[in-house]
Phi, psi and omega in degrees: 000137179283126182239130180288141176275177180298323179297317179296314186301314180299318174302321184290317184299305175311316175296316175300314181291330175292322182292319174292323180297312177302319173299313177302318177293321178299325180287331182269348172298115176300157182293152182311139180276141175282118182259168177299329182288320173303327175284328179292322187294340181066217179281115181288159182295330178270007173069018190281350179201165180211103192252003177210174186308307189269006190086325173203177178303335187277340178069024187283338185049041180239124187259136170298347192286150185227001188293314177281129193227169166309325185281337181238003184300330181280005171258011170313141178230140173294136177266317176194167180227130174247122181261142186272333190048043170222138186294135179109165192252158172287139163228023189280158160249106177300153174254148181228133169202133180056041180064020177236133178263138180244107201238130168257151179227186177296155182057032183046041165270142185212156183218153160257135189228137170294112184298332182288316196241342187079017173287125168301122174273314168201164186229132169246134183224119180291129178278104185264158166300175176308128185299338181290348182255000177276149193234010182303125194307301200234043174128149183269071191245178174216145183252011175133164181271154159251164177208145175202142183054229175254035186238141167249147187231133186224137170270161187233163177293340181254022168064054173237169170234124183252150169239120180250147168291123182303318188291325188244333194080009183283150180287127173263316177204160190216112187243131178284129172276309176201183182272115180295336183286349173276003180109356179289135165214178171208137178232356197281146170287123173297152173247129183257117190237118184057239175260014182243150177252124186252126179217175182216173186234139173271169182128024180298336175270008182240013183067029177281169161262099194292166180197159169245129183245162169231135185233139178293122188301322185281329192245338190078010179279146183290129179269318187196153163225140179242109178289130179274007164238116183290140178277178176306135182089346173266149183300134179102349183298321188286004173275004184232134187280136175050230184263010185295352183288334176302333185230028194276005176078238179060055177286165179230107184223018182231126189295138180273191181238171184216130169258100175308319177305297183282345179062044182242138167261143181234121175227141169275142188255148177280186190287158172276160179234147000289154191301319196246333195271109183301307185304333184284356178200056181307151182118170173294337179056062170291152349266031181300145177053036181235162166259130177245146172245119179248142174292124185295329171291317189245342186073010182284140179287137173264317173200167175218160163219127184266128180279308188235084179301137176052058179296136180237010188233015175064040183260066173317153172258034184271042167274172183267124169290142178229134183252153184195160172250121183240168170245114185237131182054033179081008185240132174293130184230142167265115191242167174231121178255151194207108171266113188271152179296338184282355176106004176254139165268135174232142173241119175244156169293112182284359180265341190215341175097004188282146177287130178253307185225137179215098187216143181290140175245004161222178178288134181232127175255344186276337183198136178257346185210169173246128186288178179281349163286359180083004175258150174299135176276098190289136179257147184289158175092016188231020170274121180304136165219198182293334184274340176099147174217123183286122180224144173236127005284177174288182171295333175287329167103172173306320165210191180201214184300336182300130192275147176270180176220157180227136183252110182287344173285316173281343188057051179234147175248132181238134183215145172276109182263154175240137176248081184223135176254164171204163174265121185259135182239152181217146168202159181289137181221143181272144184273128173241123184296136174092352182252163176296141191217082192244335179061037180155194172189171184226135183248118178299139166259146175209082181241168173302332179269347183214062195287147177265127182204174183216177177198148167276124188237137172258115189243134170283109186287350178278350187223328185086007182281147179268133174273319172203168171219159168232113192274154173250140181290340173216153187297136168275152176235029178265149168276186185235143164238127173248162182232160181288353184270346179095036178245144170241117178255136182200197178207161174253171184293338185271005179097012180266126171278125191246136169249124183228138171309116182283345184269333187240340179085019178271131178290130180258329184192158184206156176210134177284112187274342187089348178203147183294153168274108188239129174069007177209178179235168165301170158236166180218155184193170178253137185215118183056036174093359184237133177282137183232137169257124187251115181256112173268120187217120187057236179257016186234148164250125174241132181258139181235146176207169181280146165293159184306323190281354186271348188283094178235147183291156176286143175271007183273000000 
């Protein structure tokens, strides 16, 4: 019989100890950090990560990946499905790092999910006040994480900003933005710039005074605040009647863009309050319905452009700004592109806010053109009153917070547009803190003579001209993802996930998800050599990929 000698035992024990020490060391090594350079790099060519709301600071939502093509997209098959078991629908943009997905959901529930299997790694659930006391306008949702180092950042429905540990989901710090009982909430996906976390607050229908904040990513201390309604003595305060600035709304609930060369942040600002009653707040009501460019270090405004001065139709400018460098009239221009809720598409010089292109992309009855002064030329007869006035577009707008996409190779801007009109009413309303403060309402029309419908539209941002459209029988509220292989992924209102040829507008493939893709778009990434499309729809996440036989190179 073989008997181990003491030497052999010692070697075995030493080897086992060394192995255990190596394993322990591997387990104790923290996950790779997300650096500021990672964020600056945007979407990598290898598809290994998706680290922010718009894919990168430009918000283009355009992926360089080409494995899924117009020729093989009809062979997509589901890889896994993740169910939230939480009431409410997704409006999130998931993040991906080291094959782990980080996802926020309704009611401030969040997850880390294995991207290979859809298995939950951890879950975080915010202990919120009673839902009846929460005031987020249009659903108790969340639009996604920000990330830096080993920290995730999430805003909450009770107007806090949280830092979570990426590995465990544990809370690192918790900072109060404002008192939620006064109508404040936050649903925005944070934008991380350098060492700061940039967020905004919702509550434009509750008489808040909106703001954009920057917080130190390590400590949660506030670095600066920009009020979207100027106070007494500040430029623009005279655009509000009396003390109406104190409750003028102008919330910020859609993530902005960032230009590192100019060190400028670009954010769209929400509607003035009350929404519809003109006499309650005469004047232009700055900075409501504006795009503001802020110094990222200080929060000081560099310039602003107001799309709809003295808005009376709830046309927030809380759409996603998209940055690009274009050649216009033979000259290189640094631009910010913006499909606005008011029905106009804009291309602005992002260095100074000057208008380059301003053109309707849906039917607009309140204004047909933008004047040489950059202001819309208002048509008579569209001021809401108690009798009501029919106006196009409706309060939801020509588009809204669902993100558009831009293909820099084709120089095309893709947006889901709505052709919907409404009868707008207005009346005087007394302000009560924490209660809705709209001063009117809008009633959508959908008759044979005034049918509500929508379309995915491809727009040339140098001219505002439409290249093609893919029509829907009813308006879509889905965002758009485009890829370098010539695909546009989006959804319709009936729950279909769609793949469309981005060169022609031809429908290539669709799948009935059972619930509409609302307020967000898919993302795409590479996993073990396969391109995947992740679709947040209703209460589920579904990962899609090609079968092995479907991997053929693009012919484009």
